SEDOZA-68591 format. One record per residue (C-alpha): residue number from 1; residue in one letter; chain; x, y negated, z negated. Coordinates in nm, 4 decimals, m for minus. Each point is the difference from the previous one (the first is absolute). Example, Ala and Ser with C-alpha at 12.3 -4.5 7.8 and 13.67 -1.06 7.14 Angstrom:
<pts>
<pt 1, A, A, <1.2300, 0.4500, m0.7800>> <pt 2, S, A, <0.1370, m0.3440, 0.0660>> 
</pts>
This chain:
<pts>
<pt 1, M, A, <2.5548, m1.5210, m1.1163>> <pt 2, N, A, <0.1267, m0.0685, 0.3530>> <pt 3, S, A, <m0.0210, m0.3111, 0.2144>> <pt 4, G, A, <m0.2798, m0.0072, 0.2528>> <pt 5, V, A, <m0.0968, m0.2173, 0.2928>> <pt 6, A, A, <0.0797, m0.3671, m0.0419>> <pt 7, G, A, <0.1740, 0.0628, m0.3276>> <pt 8, K, A, <m0.3254, 0.1320, m0.1580>> <pt 9, P, A, <0.0349, 0.2947, m0.2509>> <pt 10, Y, A, <m0.1479, 0.3378, 0.0830>> <pt 11, L, A, <m0.0206, 0.3221, m0.1927>> <pt 12, S, A, <0.2406, 0.2962, 0.0585>> <pt 13, Y, A, <m0.1428, 0.3412, 0.0798>> <pt 14, D, A, <0.1393, 0.3541, m0.0033>> <pt 15, I, A, <0.0699, 0.0728, 0.3738>> <pt 16, F, A, <m0.1028, 0.3586, m0.0401>> <pt 17, M, A, <m0.3442, m0.0848, m0.1429>> <pt 18, K, A, <m0.3008, 0.1033, 0.2105>> <pt 19, R, A, <m0.1914, m0.2988, 0.1082>> <pt 20, G, A, <m0.3078, m0.0685, 0.2195>> <pt 21, L, A, <m0.1248, m0.3082, 0.1914>> <pt 22, Y, A, <m0.3700, m0.0634, 0.0344>> <pt 23, I, A, <m0.1539, m0.2729, 0.2150>> <pt 24, H, A, <m0.3699, m0.0821, m0.0374>> <pt 25, I, A, <m0.1878, m0.1154, 0.3145>> <pt 26, P, A, <m0.3268, m0.1429, m0.1259>> <pt 27, F, A, <m0.2053, m0.0090, 0.3220>> <pt 28, C, A, <m0.3248, 0.2148, 0.0578>> <pt 29, R, A, <m0.2673, 0.0065, 0.2588>> <pt 30, K, A, <m0.2540, 0.0310, m0.2703>> <pt 31, K, A, <m0.0085, 0.0992, m0.3795>> <pt 32, C, A, <m0.0723, 0.3692, m0.0519>> <pt 33, H, A, <m0.2781, 0.0726, m0.2435>> <pt 34, Y, A, <0.2370, 0.1552, m0.2607>> <pt 35, C, A, <0.3002, m0.2286, 0.0450>> <pt 36, N, A, <0.1335, m0.2378, m0.2762>> <pt 37, F, A, <0.3445, m0.0500, 0.1608>> <pt 38, V, A, <0.1410, m0.3467, 0.0606>> <pt 39, S, A, <m0.1133, m0.0800, 0.3563>> <pt 40, T, A, <m0.1734, m0.2548, 0.2193>> <pt 41, T, A, <m0.2223, 0.0292, 0.3096>> <pt 42, N, A, <0.1189, m0.3367, 0.1119>> <pt 43, R, A, <0.2294, 0.1081, 0.2972>> <pt 44, T, A, <0.0693, m0.3126, 0.1989>> <pt 45, A, A, <0.3155, m0.0416, 0.1891>> <pt 46, A, A, <0.0835, m0.2952, m0.2245>> <pt 47, L, A, <m0.0405, 0.2092, m0.3126>> <pt 48, H, A, <0.2183, 0.2846, 0.1465>> <pt 49, K, A, <0.2724, m0.2579, 0.0710>> <pt 50, K, A, <m0.0319, m0.1473, m0.3510>> <pt 51, F, A, <0.0352, 0.3449, m0.1499>> <pt 52, I, A, <0.3218, 0.0775, 0.1953>> <pt 53, S, A, <0.1403, m0.3341, m0.0966>> <pt 54, S, A, <m0.0952, 0.0645, m0.3720>> <pt 55, I, A, <0.1618, 0.3496, 0.0026>> <pt 56, E, A, <0.3145, m0.1537, 0.1510>> <pt 57, K, A, <0.0215, m0.2426, m0.3012>> <pt 58, E, A, <m0.0720, 0.2643, m0.2526>> <pt 59, L, A, <0.2707, 0.2265, 0.1543>> <pt 60, Q, A, <0.2579, m0.2800, m0.0238>> <pt 61, H, A, <m0.1012, m0.0521, m0.3576>> <pt 62, A, A, <0.0392, 0.3666, m0.0824>> <pt 63, K, A, <0.3405, 0.0027, 0.1668>> <pt 64, D, A, <0.1050, m0.3026, m0.1990>> <pt 65, Q, A, <m0.1170, 0.1722, m0.3172>> <pt 66, Y, A, <0.1232, 0.3555, 0.0530>> <pt 67, G, A, <0.2662, m0.0160, 0.2606>> <pt 68, H, A, <0.0243, 0.2146, 0.3112>> <pt 69, L, A, <m0.1970, 0.2963, m0.1314>> <pt 70, E, A, <0.0168, 0.3434, 0.1683>> <pt 71, F, A, <m0.3214, 0.2212, 0.0312>> <pt 72, D, A, <m0.0631, 0.3687, 0.0467>> <pt 73, T, A, <m0.3585, m0.0522, 0.1177>> <pt 74, F, A, <m0.1902, m0.2711, 0.1807>> <pt 75, Y, A, <m0.3816, 0.0074, m0.0118>> <pt 76, I, A, <m0.2404, m0.2475, 0.1739>> <pt 77, G, A, <m0.3407, 0.0252, m0.1487>> <pt 78, G, A, <m0.3153, m0.1941, m0.0490>> <pt 79, G, A, <m0.2559, m0.1097, 0.0865>> <pt 80, T, A, <0.0480, 0.1114, 0.3571>> <pt 81, P, A, <0.3596, m0.0458, 0.1219>> <pt 82, S, A, <m0.1097, 0.1250, 0.3438>> <pt 83, L, A, <m0.1814, m0.3282, 0.0526>> <pt 84, L, A, <0.3224, m0.1890, 0.0448>> <pt 85, N, A, <0.0774, m0.0160, 0.3682>> <pt 86, D, A, <0.3350, 0.1330, 0.1411>> <pt 87, D, A, <0.1786, m0.3389, m0.0073>> <pt 88, E, A, <m0.1061, m0.0625, m0.3642>> <pt 89, I, A, <0.1088, 0.3376, m0.1388>> <pt 90, T, A, <0.3252, m0.0229, 0.1968>> <pt 91, K, A, <0.0641, m0.3433, m0.1455>> <pt 92, L, A, <m0.0833, 0.1344, m0.3510>> <pt 93, V, A, <0.2289, 0.2956, 0.0194>> <pt 94, G, A, <0.2794, m0.1988, 0.1539>> <pt 95, C, A, <m0.0176, m0.2504, m0.2897>> <pt 96, I, A, <0.0109, 0.2723, m0.2597>> <pt 97, R, A, <0.3065, 0.1660, 0.1567>> <pt 98, K, A, <0.1719, m0.3434, 0.0084>> <pt 99, H, A, <m0.0433, m0.0194, m0.3844>> <pt 100, F, A, <0.0418, 0.3560, m0.1180>> <pt 101, N, A, <0.1627, 0.3274, 0.0943>> <pt 102, F, A, <m0.1318, 0.3536, 0.0397>> <pt 103, R, A, <0.1799, 0.3242, m0.0665>> <pt 104, Q, A, <0.0742, 0.2516, 0.2681>> <pt 105, N, A, <m0.3027, 0.2014, 0.1007>> <pt 106, Y, A, <m0.2392, m0.2161, m0.2104>> <pt 107, E, A, <m0.3701, 0.0744, 0.0088>> <pt 108, F, A, <m0.1968, m0.2792, 0.1763>> <pt 109, T, A, <m0.3869, 0.0317, m0.0306>> <pt 110, C, A, <m0.2760, m0.2183, 0.1434>> <pt 111, E, A, <m0.3542, 0.0433, m0.0796>> <pt 112, M, A, <m0.2409, 0.0034, 0.2952>> <pt 113, N, A, <m0.3751, 0.0050, 0.0530>> <pt 114, P, A, <m0.1081, 0.2593, 0.2624>> <pt 115, E, A, <m0.1530, m0.2468, 0.2285>> <pt 116, D, A, <0.3273, m0.1933, 0.0301>> <pt 117, V, A, <0.2046, 0.3001, 0.1165>> <pt 118, D, A, <0.0857, m0.0648, 0.3674>> <pt 119, E, A, <0.2944, 0.0841, 0.2191>> <pt 120, K, A, <0.1271, m0.3568, 0.0221>> <pt 121, R, A, <m0.0012, m0.0568, m0.3682>> <pt 122, L, A, <0.1466, 0.3347, m0.0858>> <pt 123, A, A, <0.2847, m0.0614, 0.2461>> <pt 124, A, A, <0.0749, m0.3239, m0.1808>> <pt 125, Y, A, <m0.0067, 0.1732, m0.3346>> <pt 126, L, A, <0.2336, 0.2709, 0.1071>> <pt 127, D, A, <0.2463, m0.2642, 0.1449>> <pt 128, L, A, <0.0032, m0.1607, m0.3282>> <pt 129, G, A, <0.1165, 0.3186, m0.1661>> <pt 130, I, A, <m0.3335, 0.0897, m0.1665>> <pt 131, N, A, <0.0250, 0.3724, m0.0749>> <pt 132, R, A, <m0.3143, 0.0750, m0.1966>> <pt 133, I, A, <m0.3593, m0.1007, 0.0470>> <pt 134, S, A, <m0.2612, m0.0041, m0.2745>> <pt 135, L, A, <m0.3409, 0.0292, 0.1681>> <pt 136, G, A, <m0.3175, m0.1210, m0.1771>> <pt 137, A, A, <m0.2353, 0.2653, 0.1339>> <pt 138, Q, A, <m0.2026, 0.0350, m0.3227>> <pt 139, A, A, <m0.2520, 0.2441, 0.1435>> <pt 140, F, A, <m0.0899, 0.1784, 0.3303>> <pt 141, Q, A, <m0.3821, m0.0621, m0.0331>> <pt 142, D, A, <m0.1356, m0.3078, 0.1773>> <pt 143, R, A, <m0.2788, m0.0433, m0.2606>> <pt 144, L, A, <0.2522, m0.0138, m0.2824>> <pt 145, L, A, <0.2156, m0.2388, 0.1730>> <pt 146, K, A, <m0.2907, m0.2278, 0.0746>> <pt 147, E, A, <m0.1183, 0.0350, m0.3642>> <pt 148, T, A, <0.3412, m0.1102, m0.1297>> <pt 149, G, A, <0.0207, m0.3012, 0.2227>> <pt 150, R, A, <0.2911, 0.1399, 0.2151>> <pt 151, T, A, <0.0373, m0.1525, 0.3495>> <pt 152, H, A, <0.0897, 0.3256, 0.1820>> <pt 153, N, A, <m0.1702, 0.3255, 0.0682>> <pt 154, A, A, <0.1066, 0.3722, m0.0112>> <pt 155, E, A, <0.0984, m0.0029, 0.3678>> <pt 156, A, A, <0.2520, m0.2744, m0.0626>> <pt 157, N, A, <0.1579, 0.2111, m0.2696>> <pt 158, V, A, <0.0437, 0.2828, 0.2507>> <pt 159, K, A, <0.1325, m0.2282, 0.2744>> <pt 160, A, A, <0.2431, m0.1695, m0.2351>> <pt 161, L, A, <0.1509, 0.3323, m0.1274>> <pt 162, D, A, <0.0223, 0.1361, 0.3517>> <pt 163, L, A, <0.1910, m0.3126, 0.1284>> <pt 164, L, A, <0.2363, m0.0114, m0.3074>> <pt 165, R, A, <0.1065, 0.3613, 0.0785>> <pt 166, E, A, <0.0257, m0.0541, 0.3731>> <pt 167, M, A, <0.2357, m0.3000, m0.0552>> <pt 168, G, A, <0.2233, 0.1973, m0.2227>> <pt 169, C, A, <m0.1049, m0.1220, m0.3448>> <pt 170, E, A, <0.0450, 0.3078, m0.2107>> <pt 171, N, A, <m0.0316, m0.1405, m0.3464>> <pt 172, I, A, <m0.3639, m0.0737, m0.0365>> <pt 173, S, A, <m0.1900, m0.0501, m0.3287>> <pt 174, V, A, <m0.3783, 0.0004, m0.0022>> <pt 175, D, A, <m0.2242, m0.1536, m0.2701>> <pt 176, I, A, <m0.3279, 0.1764, m0.0806>> <pt 177, M, A, <m0.2579, m0.1173, m0.2530>> <pt 178, I, A, <m0.2112, 0.2253, m0.2168>> <pt 179, R, A, <m0.3077, m0.0637, m0.2265>> <pt 180, L, A, <m0.1502, m0.2287, 0.2599>> <pt 181, P, A, <m0.3815, m0.0645, m0.0102>> <pt 182, G, A, <m0.1677, 0.2539, 0.2022>> <pt 183, Q, A, <0.3114, 0.2102, 0.0434>> <pt 184, T, A, <m0.0296, 0.3783, m0.0205>> <pt 185, V, A, <0.2676, 0.2813, m0.0638>> <pt 186, S, A, <m0.0462, 0.0854, 0.3607>> <pt 187, D, A, <0.0909, m0.3545, 0.1126>> <pt 188, V, A, <0.3241, 0.0115, m0.2018>> <pt 189, E, A, <0.0930, 0.3447, 0.1347>> <pt 190, E, A, <m0.0527, m0.1302, 0.3636>> <pt 191, S, A, <0.2109, m0.3164, m0.0694>> <pt 192, I, A, <0.2869, 0.1952, m0.1493>> <pt 193, L, A, <0.0025, 0.2725, 0.2733>> <pt 194, R, A, <m0.0175, m0.2593, 0.2802>> <pt 195, S, A, <0.2925, m0.2000, m0.1504>> <pt 196, V, A, <0.2089, 0.3248, m0.0187>> <pt 197, E, A, <m0.0890, 0.1028, 0.3497>> <pt 198, L, A, <0.0849, m0.3262, 0.1373>> <pt 199, G, A, <0.3488, m0.0090, m0.1377>> <pt 200, A, A, <0.0017, m0.1783, m0.3410>> <pt 201, K, A, <0.3044, 0.0864, m0.1939>> <pt 202, Q, A, <m0.1264, m0.1599, m0.3215>> <pt 203, L, A, <m0.3538, m0.0560, m0.1382>> <pt 204, T, A, <m0.0765, m0.2347, m0.2820>> <pt 205, V, A, <m0.3530, 0.0630, m0.1440>> <pt 206, Y, A, <m0.1416, m0.3003, m0.1704>> <pt 207, D, A, <m0.2864, 0.0246, m0.2521>> <pt 208, L, A, <m0.2426, m0.2831, 0.0501>> <pt 209, D, A, <0.0410, m0.2616, m0.2651>> <pt 210, I, A, <m0.2810, m0.2478, m0.0624>> <pt 211, H, A, <0.1028, m0.3578, m0.0555>> <pt 212, E, A, <m0.2499, m0.2496, m0.1267>> <pt 213, K, A, <0.0213, m0.2701, 0.2709>> <pt 214, T, A, <m0.0014, 0.2307, 0.3003>> <pt 215, V, A, <m0.3043, 0.0965, 0.2072>> <pt 216, F, A, <m0.0156, 0.3442, m0.1795>> <pt 217, G, A, <0.0522, m0.1762, m0.3387>> <pt 218, V, A, <m0.3096, m0.2123, 0.0591>> <pt 219, Q, A, <m0.1996, 0.3038, 0.1303>> <pt 220, Q, A, <0.0958, 0.1913, m0.3153>> <pt 221, K, A, <m0.1031, m0.2794, m0.2263>> <pt 222, H, A, <m0.3486, 0.0032, 0.1593>> <pt 223, G, A, <m0.0285, 0.3775, m0.0176>> <pt 224, K, A, <0.0245, 0.0292, 0.3824>> <pt 225, L, A, <0.3269, 0.1993, 0.0283>> <pt 226, H, A, <m0.0369, 0.3815, m0.0072>> <pt 227, L, A, <0.3281, 0.1882, m0.0369>> <pt 228, P, A, <0.0682, 0.3671, 0.0069>> <pt 229, Y, A, <m0.0504, 0.1696, m0.3414>> <pt 230, E, A, <0.3178, 0.0861, m0.2000>> <pt 231, T, A, <m0.0328, 0.3739, 0.0740>> <pt 232, E, A, <m0.0054, m0.0688, 0.3820>> <pt 233, H, A, <0.2872, m0.2459, m0.0442>> <pt 234, L, A, <0.2067, 0.2731, m0.1585>> <pt 235, Q, A, <m0.0991, 0.2458, 0.2752>> <pt 236, M, A, <0.1156, m0.2484, 0.2573>> <pt 237, F, A, <0.3462, m0.0376, m0.1569>> <pt 238, Q, A, <0.0399, 0.3716, m0.0522>> <pt 239, L, A, <m0.0865, 0.0558, 0.3590>> <pt 240, V, A, <0.2590, m0.2609, 0.1115>> <pt 241, E, A, <0.2664, 0.1751, m0.2110>> <pt 242, K, A, <m0.0806, 0.3414, 0.1365>> <pt 243, I, A, <m0.0109, m0.1041, 0.3712>> <pt 244, L, A, <0.3184, m0.1960, m0.0173>> <pt 245, T, A, <0.2096, 0.2487, m0.2133>> <pt 246, D, A, <m0.1184, 0.2726, 0.2466>> <pt 247, A, A, <0.1192, m0.2134, 0.2907>> <pt 248, G, A, <0.3516, m0.0358, m0.1548>> <pt 249, F, A, <m0.0359, m0.3345, m0.1614>> <pt 250, V, A, <0.1518, m0.0619, m0.3423>> <pt 251, H, A, <m0.2089, m0.1672, m0.2686>> <pt 252, Y, A, <0.2790, m0.2179, m0.1161>> <pt 253, E, A, <m0.1974, m0.2842, m0.1555>> <pt 254, L, A, <m0.3374, m0.0080, m0.1776>> <pt 255, M, A, <m0.1793, m0.1110, 0.3127>> <pt 256, T, A, <0.2517, 0.0627, 0.2789>> <pt 257, F, A, <0.1019, 0.3010, 0.2014>> <pt 258, A, A, <0.2759, 0.0192, 0.2565>> <pt 259, K, A, <0.1861, 0.2439, 0.2196>> <pt 260, P, A, <0.3459, 0.0618, m0.1367>> <pt 261, G, A, <0.2336, m0.2848, 0.0904>> <pt 262, F, A, <m0.2896, m0.2366, 0.0719>> <pt 263, E, A, <m0.0540, m0.1310, m0.3588>> <pt 264, S, A, <m0.0392, m0.3803, m0.0122>> <pt 265, R, A, <0.3490, m0.1155, m0.1095>> <pt 266, H, A, <m0.1514, m0.3417, m0.0633>> <pt 267, N, A, <m0.2683, 0.1275, m0.2346>> <pt 268, L, A, <0.2516, 0.2205, m0.1731>> <pt 269, I, A, <0.1815, m0.3094, m0.1064>> <pt 270, Y, A, <m0.3086, m0.1108, m0.1751>> <pt 271, W, A, <m0.0581, 0.3384, m0.1587>> <pt 272, H, A, <0.3662, 0.0227, m0.1251>> <pt 273, N, A, <m0.0475, m0.3499, m0.1442>> <pt 274, E, A, <0.2847, m0.1494, 0.2090>> <pt 275, E, A, <0.0379, m0.3470, 0.1275>> <pt 276, Y, A, <m0.1983, m0.1775, 0.2778>> <pt 277, L, A, <m0.0443, m0.3451, 0.1381>> <pt 278, G, A, <m0.3483, m0.1037, 0.1152>> <pt 279, L, A, <m0.0485, m0.3003, 0.2292>> <pt 280, G, A, <m0.3285, m0.1586, 0.1107>> <pt 281, P, A, <m0.3193, m0.0802, m0.1743>> <pt 282, G, A, <m0.0952, 0.2362, m0.2780>> <pt 283, A, A, <0.3270, 0.1936, 0.0235>> <pt 284, F, A, <0.1656, 0.1156, m0.3157>> <pt 285, S, A, <0.3782, 0.0421, m0.0573>> <pt 286, Y, A, <0.1958, 0.1954, m0.2672>> <pt 287, L, A, <0.3690, m0.1026, m0.0281>> <pt 288, N, A, <0.2463, m0.0168, m0.2838>> <pt 289, G, A, <m0.2739, 0.1225, m0.2536>> <pt 290, I, A, <m0.2444, m0.2778, 0.0980>> <pt 291, R, A, <m0.3309, 0.0769, 0.1689>> <pt 292, Y, A, <m0.1582, m0.3050, 0.1622>> <pt 293, Q, A, <m0.2479, m0.1355, 0.2554>> <pt 294, F, A, <0.0857, m0.3199, 0.1710>> <pt 295, A, A, <m0.3453, m0.0906, 0.1227>> <pt 296, K, A, <m0.3218, 0.1687, m0.0725>> <pt 297, D, A, <m0.2068, m0.1153, 0.3012>> <pt 298, V, A, <0.0400, m0.1158, 0.3588>> <pt 299, N, A, <m0.0652, m0.3748, m0.0565>> <pt 300, G, A, <0.2162, m0.0150, m0.3022>> <pt 301, Y, A, <0.2804, 0.1657, 0.1910>> <pt 302, F, A, <m0.0044, m0.2538, 0.2860>> <pt 303, K, A, <m0.0214, m0.2948, m0.2474>> <pt 304, K, A, <0.2973, 0.1132, m0.2176>> <pt 305, C, A, <0.2167, 0.0790, 0.2984>> <pt 306, A, A, <m0.0782, m0.3446, 0.1637>> <pt 307, E, A, <0.0964, m0.1698, m0.3324>> <pt 308, N, A, <0.3121, 0.2082, m0.0612>> <pt 309, N, A, <m0.1660, 0.1072, m0.3261>> <pt 310, W, A, <0.1557, 0.3271, m0.0963>> <pt 311, T, A, <m0.1547, 0.0495, m0.3313>> <pt 312, R, A, <m0.1751, 0.3400, m0.0378>> <pt 313, D, A, <m0.3605, 0.0549, m0.0633>> <pt 314, I, A, <0.0727, 0.3074, m0.2029>> <pt 315, E, A, <0.3295, 0.1045, m0.1667>> <pt 316, D, A, <0.0683, 0.2742, m0.2452>> <pt 317, I, A, <0.3448, 0.0514, m0.1508>> <pt 318, L, A, <m0.0053, 0.3611, m0.0928>> <pt 319, T, A, <0.1425, 0.1285, m0.3331>> <pt 320, E, A, <0.2016, 0.3302, 0.0040>> <pt 321, E, A, <m0.3134, 0.1818, m0.1438>> <pt 322, E, A, <m0.2198, m0.1580, 0.2723>> <pt 323, K, A, <0.2419, 0.1150, 0.2640>> <pt 324, E, A, <m0.0204, 0.3547, m0.1426>> <pt 325, S, A, <m0.3756, m0.0229, m0.0001>> <pt 326, E, A, <m0.0002, m0.0941, 0.3727>> <pt 327, T, A, <0.2412, 0.2776, 0.0730>> <pt 328, L, A, <m0.2235, 0.2450, m0.1703>> <pt 329, L, A, <m0.3219, m0.1060, 0.1604>> <pt 330, T, A, <0.1425, m0.0178, 0.3458>> <pt 331, G, A, <0.2129, 0.3145, m0.0244>> <pt 332, L, A, <m0.2951, 0.2064, m0.1180>> <pt 333, R, A, <m0.1816, m0.0732, 0.3284>> <pt 334, L, A, <0.2589, 0.2228, 0.1698>> <pt 335, A, A, <m0.0253, 0.3824, 0.0150>> <pt 336, E, A, <0.3549, 0.0202, m0.1268>> <pt 337, G, A, <m0.0922, m0.1867, m0.3235>> <pt 338, I, A, <0.2528, m0.1729, m0.2132>> <pt 339, D, A, <0.2756, 0.0770, m0.2374>> <pt 340, F, A, <m0.1309, m0.1001, m0.3401>> <pt 341, A, A, <0.3562, 0.0000, m0.1573>> <pt 342, G, A, <0.0867, m0.3388, 0.1563>> <pt 343, L, A, <m0.2923, m0.1777, m0.1687>> <pt 344, K, A, <0.1790, m0.0490, m0.3321>> <pt 345, L, A, <m0.2207, m0.2810, m0.1339>> <pt 346, L, A, <m0.3320, 0.1311, 0.1258>> <pt 347, R, A, <0.0383, 0.3706, m0.0604>> <pt 348, P, A, <m0.0453, 0.0095, m0.3754>> <pt 349, K, A, <m0.3245, m0.2065, 0.0307>> <pt 350, I, A, <m0.1763, 0.2258, 0.2471>> <pt 351, E, A, <0.1599, 0.3445, m0.0445>> <pt 352, K, A, <m0.2904, 0.1353, m0.2035>> <pt 353, K, A, <m0.2471, m0.1064, 0.2603>> <pt 354, I, A, <0.2123, 0.1551, 0.2805>> <pt 355, D, A, <m0.0032, 0.3308, m0.2091>> <pt 356, E, A, <m0.3851, m0.0201, m0.0426>> <pt 357, L, A, <m0.0500, m0.0576, 0.3663>> <pt 358, S, A, <0.2322, 0.2816, 0.0850>> <pt 359, S, A, <m0.1807, 0.2365, m0.2430>> <pt 360, E, A, <m0.3305, m0.0919, 0.1878>> <pt 361, G, A, <0.1610, 0.0972, 0.3264>> <pt 362, L, A, <0.0216, m0.3372, 0.1489>> <pt 363, F, A, <0.3909, m0.0369, m0.0115>> <pt 364, K, A, <0.2665, 0.2532, 0.0641>> <pt 365, L, A, <0.3306, m0.0176, m0.1815>> <pt 366, C, A, <0.3302, 0.1378, 0.1159>> <pt 367, G, A, <0.2712, m0.1073, m0.2513>> <pt 368, T, A, <m0.0217, m0.3664, m0.0175>> <pt 369, K, A, <m0.1813, m0.0364, 0.3350>> <pt 370, I, A, <m0.3775, m0.0617, 0.0029>> <pt 371, A, A, <m0.2458, 0.0034, 0.2932>> <pt 372, F, A, <m0.3709, 0.0321, 0.0513>> <pt 373, T, A, <m0.1460, 0.3469, 0.0546>> <pt 374, Q, A, <m0.2422, 0.0401, 0.2886>> <pt 375, R, A, <m0.2928, m0.0436, m0.2470>> <pt 376, G, A, <0.1740, m0.3016, m0.1549>> <pt 377, R, A, <0.0241, m0.1691, 0.3404>> <pt 378, Y, A, <m0.3821, m0.0089, 0.0357>> <pt 379, S, A, <m0.0266, m0.2085, m0.3175>> <pt 380, A, A, <0.3399, m0.1808, 0.0474>> <pt 381, E, A, <m0.1267, m0.3677, 0.0289>> <pt 382, T, A, <m0.1972, 0.0470, m0.3312>> <pt 383, I, A, <0.3002, 0.1573, m0.1759>> <pt 384, L, A, <0.2481, m0.2580, 0.1184>> <pt 385, S, A, <m0.2280, m0.2816, m0.1138>> <pt 386, N, A, <m0.0180, 0.1466, m0.3565>> <pt 387, L, A, <0.3551, 0.1321, m0.0343>> <pt 388, L, A, <0.1908, m0.2960, m0.1351>> <pt 389, P, A, <m0.0396, m0.1102, m0.3663>> 
</pts>
């Protein structure tokens, strides 16, 4: 243990360990029909000010607890981070840099909605050192964007990607959703091709998940949500895979494709089961073998920060076997797979199942390394959910 700020103890960390910082911005114009993320549509100036003040307090607490941490990546997500005005995001970033350090050439990502991409805002972002933009395009068909409750149209996607390139932002990631109600294989093809043509260096393809309390969840409960059939869903993903690999993208994670050198370094921290600090409502952290969530909703976050109540809503102290399980499940999402030899506690319990899945052509084995085959990737989420004893 070392001595922290004002004599408070904080934990020591390996200075060579990869580590990411995530900040959750909870503000949204409206709730999308599929979204169950922690967010609020209350966007008054007073609430924005309260959020910045709360983050400042949480940052100070984190520094008191952990010391002057150093990060390899910095990711601002949400919610809709691009709803913060220039002064607000400048103040936020300045406060973070006052409390923590970043390694040389660190990756600095900010999520943006297409309708928020304008010259003034981008100039402010670039001045702050943001070097990677994650654009929530989701689709290039107006009817699908309207159906999902998005607040932009396909033209906004095009204008945003054009302006990003014109202003010198080369590292652009684009989110595209598949299995949307009313979506066709041709729609998916158009969205992927347009993203590539307009300069995306990474594409993350999200399968639509239905959550009970969302608009889509309510529609499904009443039999009013009509999704593509499984055969069409598989065709969609296989087409995505072909288009992007033909265009020189590497399928490096189950749902993510990138040009070489443009893989998300922040997300790789998650997939390699390395450490991250999450700040803001709903954010999770994983430090020193403990995974925790400080506050699970927006109102609870503001209340706890105001009261200096730093108890955690969720806290899991992982055993060595649980750490191995996390390493297995996250590592198998990557095309490179994982070295099974290091999982000394877990290996004897699932080795037989791994061999069975390998004989079925779902895993490939190379010495002690295991990875999904192409066929295995299509059933990966099901396999991963049933893999552990």
